[in-house]
N, C-alpha and C positions, 0 to 999 in steps of 0.2 A: 757842879753846874752841868745840866743836861745839854747835850748837843742837839741842835734843831733837827727835825726829821722832815722829809718831804723832798720835792723837786729842787734841782739846782740848775743854774744857768752858767754856761761856760763860753768863752770866746775861743773859737777853733782857728789855729794857724797851721797852714800846710807849707810844704817846702819844695823848692827847686833844688834837687840834690845832684851833685857831680860825683863821679867815681864809680867804683865797682867793688865786687866782693874781694878780689885779690889785693887791690891797692887801698881799699878803704873808701869811706864816703865823707863828703864835705857838704854842708848846707850852703848853697850859693845865695839863696834868697828866701825870704819868708813872706807868705801872703796871708792876709786876714781873710778868713773864709766865712765870717759871720758867727752869730751866736747859735748855740745848740742847747737844748734843755734835756737834762737827764731826769728820769722819773725818781731817782734817788738822790739824796744829799751828796754822796760820793759815787760817781759812776762805776758800774760794774765792768770787769774786764771784757765780757762779751759785748757790752754796749760800745765800749771804746774800740774794740776790734772791728765792729760793724761800721763805724765811722770811716774806716780805712778800706772797707770792702773785703775784709779778711775774717777768718774765724779766730776764736779765742786762743787756740793753740798755735797760731801763726804770728803772734805778736809778743813782744816784751814790753811791759808797762812799768814805769817808775814815776815817782813823784810824791806829793803830799796832798793835804786837803785843798790847796789852792793852785797847784801847778802840776800837770801830768804830761809825761812824754811817752810817745808810742813809737817803737822801732820794730821792723820786720825781724822775726826771730831767726830765720834761716841764714841771714847774712849781716844783720845789724843795721840795715839801711834805715835812717831816720825817716819817719812818715809824717808825723805831726806833733803838735803839743797843744794843750788846752790850759787856759787860765780862768779861774773862777771870776765871774763878774760880780 
């Protein structure tokens, strides 16, 4: 079975994060930031980094076809996650 091609829609969730690089981070609260559309079925790393105002080499991205997490690479700070709509 072929996977569909084309744009995809995602719900973006941003975080209120406590902590620091030395002690680690903890997500205190999560906020729904609305829907975003990717021009691709699976968003590219550079598109995801841009959502956080960073460059591709400044984020670590993990997830699957329906759930994606984005963390700042330099210290592991959680930035956001996306869920496919």
